[in-house]
TORTORNU-167621 format. One line per field, with one value per residue (C-alpha): residue in three letters; y negated, z, x negated; residue number from 1. Coordinates in steps of 0.1 Angstrom, whole numbers, plus 5000, padded with zeros to 4 digits. Layout:
BEGIN
code c(ALA,...);
yy c(Y,...);
zz c(Z,...);
xx c(X,...);
pos c(NUM,...);
***
This chain:
BEGIN
code c(MET,LYS,ALA,SER,GLN,PHE,LEU,ILE,SER,THR,LEU,LYS,GLU,ALA,PRO,ALA,ASP,ALA,GLU,VAL,LEU,SER,HIS,GLN,LEU,MET,THR,ARG,ALA,GLY,MET,ILE,LYS,LYS,LEU,GLY,ALA,GLY,ILE,TYR,THR,TYR,MET,PRO,MET,GLY,LEU,ARG,VAL,ILE,ARG,LYS,VAL,GLU,ALA,ILE,VAL,ARG,GLU,GLU,MET,ASN,ARG,ALA,GLY,ALA,ILE,GLU,CYS,VAL,MET,PRO,VAL,ILE,GLN,PRO,GLY,GLU,LEU,TRP,THR,GLU,SER,GLY,ARG,PHE,GLN,THR,MET,GLY,PRO,GLU,LEU,LEU,ARG,VAL,ARG,ASP,ARG,HIS,GLU,ARG,ASP,PHE,VAL,VAL,GLN,PRO,THR,SER,GLU,GLU,ALA,VAL,THR,ASP,ILE,ALA,ARG,GLN,ASP,LEU,ARG,SER,TYR,LYS,GLN,LEU,PRO,LYS,ASN,LEU,TYR,GLN,ILE,GLN,THR,LYS,PHE,ARG,ASP,GLU,ARG,ARG,PRO,ARG,PHE,GLY,LEU,MET,ARG,GLY,ARG,GLU,PHE,ILE,MET,LYS,ASP,ALA,TYR,SER,PHE,ASP,ARG,ASP,GLU,ALA,SER,ALA,LYS,LEU,SER,TYR,GLN,LYS,MET,ALA,ALA,ALA,TYR,ARG,ALA,ILE,PHE,ASP,ARG,PHE,GLY,LEU,THR,TYR,ARG,ALA,VAL,ALA,ALA,ASP,SER,GLY,ALA,ILE,GLY,GLY,ASP,LEU,SER,GLU,GLU,PHE,GLN,VAL,ILE,ALA,ALA,THR,GLY,GLU,ASP,ALA,ILE,VAL,TYR,SER,THR,GLY,SER,ASP,TYR,ALA,ALA,ASN,MET,GLU,LYS,ALA,GLU,ALA,LEU,ALA,PRO,ALA,GLY,ALA,ARG,PRO,ALA,PRO,GLY,GLN,PRO,MET,THR,LYS,THR,PRO,THR,PRO,GLY,LYS,SER,THR,CYS,ALA,ASP,VAL,ALA,GLU,LEU,LEU,ALA,LEU,PRO,LEU,THR,ARG,THR,VAL,LYS,SER,LEU,VAL,LEU,ALA,THR,GLU,GLU,LEU,ASN,ASP,ALA,GLY,GLU,VAL,ALA,LYS,VAL,GLN,ILE,TRP,LEU,LEU,LEU,LEU,ARG,GLY,ASP,HIS,ASP,MET,ASN,GLU,VAL,LYS,VAL,GLY,LYS,VAL,SER,GLY,LEU,ASP,GLN,GLY,PHE,ARG,PHE,ALA,SER,VAL,PRO,GLU,ILE,ILE,ASP,HIS,PHE,GLY,THR,LYS,PRO,GLY,TYR,LEU,GLY,PRO,ILE,GLY,LEU,LYS,LYS,PRO,VAL,LYS,ILE,VAL,ALA,ASP,ARG,GLU,VAL,ALA,ALA,MET,ALA,ASP,TRP,VAL,CYS,GLY,ALA,ASN,GLU,GLU,ASP,PHE,HIS,ILE,THR,GLY,VAL,ASN,TRP,GLY,ARG,ASP,LEU,PRO,GLU,PRO,ASP,LEU,VAL,ALA,ASP,ILE,ARG,ASN,VAL,VAL,ALA,GLY,ASP,ALA,ALA,PRO,ASP,GLY,ARG,GLY,GLN,LEU,ALA,ILE,GLU,ARG,GLY,ILE,GLU,ILE,GLY,HIS,ILE,PHE,TYR,LEU,GLY,THR,LYS,TYR,SER,ARG,ALA,MET,ASP,ALA,THR,PHE,LEU,ASP,ASP,ASP,GLY,LYS,PRO,LYS,PRO,PHE,GLU,MET,GLY,CYS,TYR,GLY,ILE,GLY,ILE,THR,ARG,LEU,PRO,ALA,ALA,ALA,ILE,GLU,GLN,ASN,HIS,ASP,GLU,ARG,GLY,ILE,ILE,TRP,PRO,ASP,ALA,ILE,ALA,PRO,PHE,THR,VAL,VAL,ILE,CYS,PRO,VAL,GLY,MET,ASP,ARG,SER,GLU,GLY,VAL,LYS,ALA,ALA,ALA,GLU,GLY,LEU,TYR,ALA,GLU,LEU,MET,GLN,ALA,GLY,VAL,ASP,VAL,ILE,LEU,ASP,ASP,ARG,GLY,GLU,ARG,PRO,GLY,ALA,MET,PHE,ALA,ASP,TRP,GLU,LEU,ILE,GLY,VAL,PRO,HIS,ARG,VAL,THR,ILE,GLY,ASP,LYS,GLY,LEU,LYS,ASP,GLY,GLN,LEU,GLU,TYR,GLN,HIS,ARG,ARG,ASP,THR,ALA,ALA,THR,LYS,VAL,PRO,ALA,GLY,GLU,ILE,ALA,ALA,PHE,VAL,LYS,GLY,ARG,LEU,ALA,ALA);
yy c(6884,6896,6870,6893,6893,6855,6826,6808,6781,6759,6733,6719,6684,6663,6648,6612,6598,6611,6579,6589,6618,6637,6637,6648,6676,6689,6691,6707,6732,6743,6730,6707,6704,6673,6676,6639,6605,6609,6644,6675,6712,6726,6755,6786,6774,6739,6753,6774,6741,6724,6754,6752,6715,6722,6750,6728,6699,6723,6738,6705,6690,6720,6718,6682,6692,6681,6702,6712,6707,6699,6670,6666,6651,6635,6614,6594,6558,6547,6558,6535,6507,6510,6505,6478,6495,6503,6466,6455,6482,6475,6497,6522,6536,6558,6553,6577,6582,6615,6623,6605,6573,6576,6562,6585,6580,6603,6595,6584,6587,6599,6574,6571,6609,6616,6586,6601,6634,6616,6597,6629,6653,6633,6620,6617,6603,6639,6651,6627,6624,6643,6644,6659,6665,6680,6689,6681,6667,6630,6607,6571,6555,6540,6514,6526,6562,6569,6586,6621,6631,6599,6578,6601,6597,6631,6641,6662,6645,6654,6628,6629,6607,6603,6592,6578,6560,6529,6511,6525,6561,6554,6541,6573,6593,6571,6578,6615,6614,6593,6620,6648,6630,6628,6665,6672,6651,6665,6700,6690,6682,6648,6615,6591,6560,6551,6514,6489,6483,6462,6481,6469,6480,6506,6479,6479,6465,6490,6506,6526,6540,6570,6564,6589,6570,6571,6547,6551,6543,6518,6502,6479,6490,6464,6474,6458,6467,6461,6476,6501,6474,6485,6474,6474,6443,6432,6433,6424,6392,6374,6355,6322,6290,6278,6243,6209,6199,6179,6141,6126,6119,6107,6082,6096,6092,6100,6118,6127,6164,6167,6202,6216,6232,6259,6255,6273,6250,6219,6231,6237,6203,6184,6206,6215,6249,6266,6266,6228,6231,6237,6255,6247,6273,6263,6284,6280,6292,6291,6286,6302,6290,6313,6321,6334,6304,6285,6254,6241,6247,6240,6236,6246,6238,6264,6253,6278,6275,6277,6311,6327,6345,6343,6373,6377,6398,6372,6344,6364,6362,6324,6306,6294,6318,6350,6353,6356,6333,6330,6311,6278,6272,6248,6223,6224,6218,6188,6174,6174,6168,6149,6172,6207,6234,6231,6196,6199,6187,6173,6136,6114,6136,6125,6143,6157,6193,6215,6220,6252,6251,6282,6279,6277,6247,6231,6231,6216,6180,6162,6187,6186,6190,6182,6145,6154,6139,6159,6159,6144,6157,6139,6144,6135,6144,6146,6154,6126,6099,6105,6126,6138,6170,6200,6210,6245,6261,6299,6328,6333,6346,6378,6384,6388,6408,6390,6373,6375,6404,6391,6407,6387,6419,6423,6413,6426,6451,6464,6498,6516,6542,6563,6562,6598,6591,6563,6560,6534,6523,6513,6501,6498,6487,6517,6527,6493,6490,6524,6522,6552,6552,6575,6573,6561,6570,6540,6555,6527,6532,6522,6523,6548,6536,6552,6559,6574,6593,6603,6624,6626,6664,6663,6631,6646,6671,6644,6622,6651,6655,6618,6623,6658,6664,6664,6666,6702,6698,6699,6708,6718,6717,6752,6745,6735,6754,6775,6804,6802,6828,6840,6872,6870,6904,6902,6930,6946,6961,6978,6988,7012,7001,6964,6974,6995,6968,6941,6962,6972,6936,6924,6950,6942,6905,6910,6932,6905,6880,6860,6843,6858,6862,6888,6877,6910,6894,6905,6870,6860,6847,6811,6809,6826,6803,6772,6781,6785,6754,6734,6749,6742,6774,6766,6800,6823,6857,6870,6907,6920,6952,6937,6924,6957,6976,6953,6956,6919,6899,6861,6837,6800,6773,6749,6721,6742,6735,6771,6806,6824,6861,6882,6919,6938,6954,6921,6900,6903,6893,6865,6851,6853,6835,6807,6804,6802,6775);
zz c(0688,0714,0739,0768,0761,0755,0780,0776,0803,0794,0818,0821,0830,0818,0843,0854,0837,0803,0785,0749,0734,0721,0755,0772,0747,0745,0783,0785,0758,0776,0750,0772,0809,0825,0843,0849,0835,0797,0800,0790,0788,0755,0765,0743,0725,0718,0709,0681,0666,0669,0652,0623,0619,0620,0594,0569,0574,0571,0539,0522,0534,0521,0488,0485,0489,0525,0546,0582,0611,0648,0665,0703,0725,0747,0727,0736,0743,0723,0691,0699,0709,0674,0658,0682,0695,0729,0736,0716,0724,0754,0784,0762,0755,0784,0793,0817,0830,0836,0865,0848,0845,0807,0791,0773,0758,0756,0720,0705,0670,0656,0631,0649,0652,0616,0603,0623,0605,0571,0577,0586,0560,0530,0515,0478,0456,0441,0474,0471,0475,0507,0531,0566,0588,0621,0641,0677,0711,0716,0746,0748,0782,0776,0802,0803,0789,0781,0758,0762,0733,0715,0736,0757,0768,0756,0722,0692,0659,0625,0615,0582,0569,0533,0520,0486,0466,0456,0461,0430,0440,0476,0464,0444,0475,0493,0467,0468,0506,0500,0477,0501,0529,0508,0501,0538,0549,0521,0534,0569,0555,0572,0558,0558,0542,0533,0541,0538,0572,0590,0599,0635,0656,0631,0606,0568,0540,0523,0547,0547,0575,0571,0592,0600,0598,0631,0648,0681,0664,0680,0647,0624,0587,0560,0525,0494,0481,0445,0443,0460,0482,0518,0548,0585,0603,0611,0574,0557,0537,0521,0488,0494,0491,0454,0440,0453,0489,0490,0494,0528,0531,0567,0590,0618,0650,0687,0699,0735,0741,0778,0792,0757,0755,0729,0691,0693,0720,0701,0669,0686,0703,0671,0650,0627,0612,0632,0600,0603,0636,0641,0672,0687,0700,0716,0715,0727,0714,0734,0725,0749,0757,0760,0796,0785,0801,0784,0768,0747,0744,0712,0714,0684,0676,0655,0639,0628,0617,0646,0635,0629,0653,0653,0639,0661,0635,0608,0632,0640,0604,0603,0600,0634,0652,0637,0665,0692,0708,0738,0747,0762,0799,0812,0824,0790,0773,0796,0791,0753,0748,0779,0788,0797,0771,0756,0742,0723,0688,0665,0669,0697,0710,0739,0726,0691,0683,0652,0635,0616,0599,0586,0549,0553,0577,0553,0526,0548,0549,0575,0603,0640,0666,0702,0710,0736,0762,0784,0773,0738,0703,0670,0640,0604,0605,0572,0563,0548,0558,0596,0602,0583,0564,0586,0591,0577,0560,0564,0565,0603,0608,0610,0580,0586,0568,0537,0529,0492,0486,0479,0444,0436,0432,0457,0493,0524,0546,0580,0596,0625,0622,0641,0629,0622,0599,0589,0561,0558,0533,0556,0531,0547,0582,0600,0576,0577,0615,0619,0590,0573,0538,0508,0478,0447,0412,0410,0440,0464,0496,0497,0526,0523,0513,0538,0544,0574,0576,0607,0614,0649,0652,0686,0679,0648,0665,0688,0657,0640,0670,0670,0635,0639,0669,0681,0715,0719,0713,0687,0650,0636,0599,0588,0582,0618,0638,0667,0652,0619,0627,0660,0663,0691,0699,0721,0747,0734,0769,0767,0731,0712,0679,0686,0698,0667,0643,0660,0661,0624,0612,0633,0618,0583,0586,0603,0573,0549,0567,0584,0616,0637,0674,0688,0720,0739,0774,0779,0785,0783,0748,0760,0778,0750,0723,0744,0748,0711,0702,0727,0714,0678,0659,0625,0615,0638,0632,0658,0661,0682,0685,0671,0640,0635,0635,0606,0589,0594,0611,0616,0602,0613,0605,0633,0614,0605,0624,0621,0615,0581,0581,0560,0553,0576,0547,0530,0560,0555,0518,0528,0554,0531,0504,0529,0538,0502,0496);
xx c(2146,2171,2185,2179,2142,2141,2142,2175,2180,2209,2223,2258,2246,2216,2192,2200,2169,2179,2191,2194,2213,2183,2167,2199,2206,2170,2170,2204,2195,2164,2140,2119,2112,2098,2065,2058,2067,2065,2050,2070,2066,2078,2100,2102,2134,2119,2085,2101,2114,2081,2063,2087,2080,2043,2046,2064,2039,2010,2023,2028,1996,1977,1996,1985,1948,1942,1919,1928,1904,1908,1890,1886,1913,1887,1863,1831,1837,1807,1825,1854,1830,1815,1849,1858,1890,1875,1877,1907,1932,1953,1961,1979,1944,1935,1899,1881,1846,1828,1805,1776,1796,1799,1830,1855,1890,1920,1926,1960,1945,1912,1899,1866,1860,1868,1847,1818,1823,1823,1791,1773,1787,1800,1767,1775,1803,1804,1819,1848,1878,1883,1913,1909,1939,1948,1979,1969,1979,1976,1980,1992,1996,2031,2040,2076,2078,2114,2138,2122,2100,2110,2086,2065,2029,2017,2028,2018,2010,1997,1971,1952,1924,1913,1879,1874,1846,1866,1899,1916,1909,1919,1952,1957,1951,1976,2002,1995,2002,2033,2046,2036,2055,2087,2084,2080,2110,2131,2125,2136,2171,2172,2185,2155,2141,2105,2101,2072,2056,2030,1998,1996,1967,1955,1947,1947,1969,1992,2015,2049,2070,2093,2124,2152,2185,2203,2227,2207,2174,2150,2139,2158,2154,2160,2170,2184,2219,2208,2173,2149,2134,2131,2110,2110,2121,2085,2076,2109,2112,2141,2141,2123,2144,2144,2149,2141,2149,2182,2178,2187,2224,2227,2209,2188,2208,2201,2232,2243,2246,2251,2243,2240,2205,2211,2215,2249,2262,2250,2265,2299,2298,2290,2314,2285,2275,2247,2227,2223,2204,2167,2153,2119,2095,2062,2031,1996,1962,1930,1893,1868,1833,1803,1811,1846,1864,1892,1875,1904,1942,1960,1998,2019,2055,2074,2106,2133,2168,2193,2207,2173,2148,2110,2091,2060,2042,2046,2036,2005,1994,1997,1963,1953,1976,1960,1935,1962,1987,2009,2041,2032,2039,2065,2039,2022,2055,2064,2029,2033,2070,2080,2110,2118,2127,2162,2159,2126,2119,2092,2101,2088,2061,2039,2009,2002,2009,2005,2039,2047,2081,2097,2102,2140,2135,2111,2138,2165,2179,2200,2192,2196,2169,2161,2153,2126,2149,2173,2209,2201,2196,2188,2211,2204,2167,2148,2112,2092,2116,2118,2087,2057,2057,2049,2012,2021,2051,2054,2079,2080,2115,2134,2157,2194,2220,2233,2200,2190,2165,2130,2131,2163,2183,2211,2215,2197,2214,2202,2205,2189,2161,2136,2100,2088,2059,2035,2009,1982,1956,1928,1902,1867,1879,1864,1836,1820,1823,1807,1783,1798,1785,1778,1755,1774,1764,1741,1721,1732,1751,1787,1813,1841,1875,1899,1935,1953,1986,2006,2037,2052,2056,2073,2092,2108,2130,2144,2150,2168,2191,2199,2211,2227,2249,2285,2303,2293,2256,2229,2234,2200,2192,2183,2146,2138,2164,2150,2169,2187,2214,2229,2249,2275,2289,2320,2320,2288,2283,2317,2321,2299,2314,2306,2271,2264,2277,2257,2225,2230,2235,2206,2183,2195,2190,2156,2146,2156,2133,2161,2152,2180,2187,2211,2229,2229,2233,2269,2281,2318,2327,2333,2300,2281,2296,2290,2253,2247,2267,2246,2214,2225,2219,2235,2249,2269,2284,2309,2316,2346,2366,2397,2380,2361,2394,2405,2372,2365,2338,2338,2312,2311,2286,2279,2296,2327,2359,2371,2356,2357,2367,2343,2346,2322,2304,2297,2286,2249,2251,2275,2251,2221,2242,2250,2213,2203,2228);
pos c(1,2,3,4,5,6,7,8,9,10,11,12,13,14,15,16,17,18,19,20,21,22,23,24,25,26,27,28,29,30,31,32,33,34,35,36,37,38,39,40,41,42,43,44,45,46,47,48,49,50,51,52,53,54,55,56,57,58,59,60,61,62,63,64,65,66,67,68,69,70,71,72,73,74,75,76,77,78,79,80,81,82,83,84,85,86,87,88,89,90,91,92,93,94,95,96,97,98,99,100,101,102,103,104,105,106,107,108,109,110,111,112,113,114,115,116,117,118,119,120,121,122,123,124,125,126,127,128,129,130,131,132,133,134,135,136,137,138,139,140,141,142,143,144,145,146,147,148,149,150,151,152,153,154,155,156,157,158,159,160,161,162,163,164,165,166,167,168,169,170,171,172,173,174,175,176,177,178,179,180,181,182,183,184,185,186,187,188,189,190,191,192,193,194,195,196,197,198,199,200,201,202,203,204,205,206,207,208,209,210,211,212,213,214,215,216,217,218,219,220,221,222,223,224,225,226,227,228,229,230,231,232,233,234,235,236,237,238,239,240,241,242,243,244,245,246,247,248,249,250,251,252,253,254,255,256,257,258,259,260,261,262,263,264,265,266,267,268,269,270,271,272,273,274,275,276,277,278,279,280,281,282,283,284,285,286,287,288,289,290,291,292,293,294,295,296,297,298,299,300,301,302,303,304,305,306,307,308,309,310,311,312,313,314,315,316,317,318,319,320,321,322,323,324,325,326,327,328,329,330,331,332,333,334,335,336,337,338,339,340,341,342,343,344,345,346,347,348,349,350,351,352,353,354,355,356,357,358,359,360,361,362,363,364,365,366,367,368,369,370,371,372,373,374,375,376,377,378,379,380,381,382,383,384,385,386,387,388,389,390,391,392,393,394,395,396,397,398,399,400,401,402,403,404,405,406,407,408,409,410,411,412,413,414,415,416,417,418,419,420,421,422,423,424,425,426,427,428,429,430,431,432,433,434,435,436,437,438,439,440,441,442,443,444,445,446,447,448,449,450,451,452,453,454,455,456,457,458,459,460,461,462,463,464,465,466,467,468,469,470,471,472,473,474,475,476,477,478,479,480,481,482,483,484,485,486,487,488,489,490,491,492,493,494,495,496,497,498,499,500,501,502,503,504,505,506,507,508,509,510,511,512,513,514,515,516,517,518,519,520,521,522,523,524,525,526,527,528,529,530,531,532,533,534,535,536,537,538,539,540,541,542,543,544,545,546,547,548,549,550,551,552,553,554,555,556,557,558,559,560,561,562,563,564,565,566,567,568,569,570,571,572,573,574,575,576,577,578,579,580,581);
***
């Protein structure tokens, strides 16, 4: 490709709404152009990156035995009603009606459509296993689309779906996809981690996220310093408290704490470690009658150590809270506790509540909590002596750095990451809901065991930029750069020698299959170099009259601080050697 024939539209400044670096740099480098909130045009330079991402994904998926197809973006609502997701998914699922008042969805994933294929075409166990995948446009109606391609509303995703006859073979298919994902992300040249994850709205049991490590990442990734344990914050666990709870060592005492409504303030006032305090969080669950009206409200008190935070995903798995919960209103809190938030605790309640203690709190002695009276807390509180054992004990907190790893090997550390892939073992969640069955070898129908596997095709370039950039612009890994090599002739429009050398090298690299672009625009050297450093092409060859007279050209990798002089006759071999390395 020659630059004069291509569309290069770099900008000196990023738009005001570009909050993160990848959004700023992709816009400035002319890779994307905003059309609406969370909706972008992939410009030619950006599309080249996306196509390279797609090619690597497609090659490895095909190598793993998956079969490519394309399912509709717009899908009938009745399919989603069958699975239950038409009703249960929130406003992120865009629902539309056609002229006949029939419901449709603009799908964010395609479990329903692919399950419909399976129940029609996969009739016998002899046809299994099968894995169908697509690379296709999706839509998720984000409330606050932001960060460019990182959290847009329209995006391109690779989604794959496996079908097996039993759980054991389904888990083999899952492991095959896990291996394929590692091969894919290894080829991208990015630093990433595979971490255990919660399945969320998709459902299922076994689940892993693939996270690109980046300081600007939205997600917290937890890993052990002494083993291969890794999980996202929603899923991560610390080692459970061991040994017997200490015996009470202090009397229970009502203590004045005027104006001190947080655990940190109370600990400071009483000159105690924050780890001796217990915070109270109040939730509510509702039972509905046949008319859909609230018939009963149950109030729950969650107790966590003062230095810990509640993990909503873990709380959502606690028996009784697993059908949905909300935070209690102030009137509900006052009705049950007799005081406003800030001084709440499990002792001296006005009305009974269900108490769930985090397992760290359940193992504590002589702790501090609110007295259910403004400006007072209670010190020296002990289970069994001062109040009954909690109704439930569960792991309901976020881990913190320094916690013991759950396998007992090493401590937990936390770093930031950007999710670029997610794999799930679904089991029969969708096949049972949609009556998708096959005939097993005993002649009886059985529901398919399923898995699903996604990669954010358009999110991945943004994640790569967050990990690979400097003050001058993007630094692409070779595998997904829009062009791998750029030839920058200085004064090509004025020097026949420079023009001939540039054209000759361009032809030689093209002949060798190198993805090369020749900048024949006649730009000044400073502007030309600035463009390609911003765009992030990893390998640059500079050709000038002075160097040609000395028989030398200049090579510079995007990460190099200075150029390397290379004999003109050896430059093609030198570049190919750097690409091979």
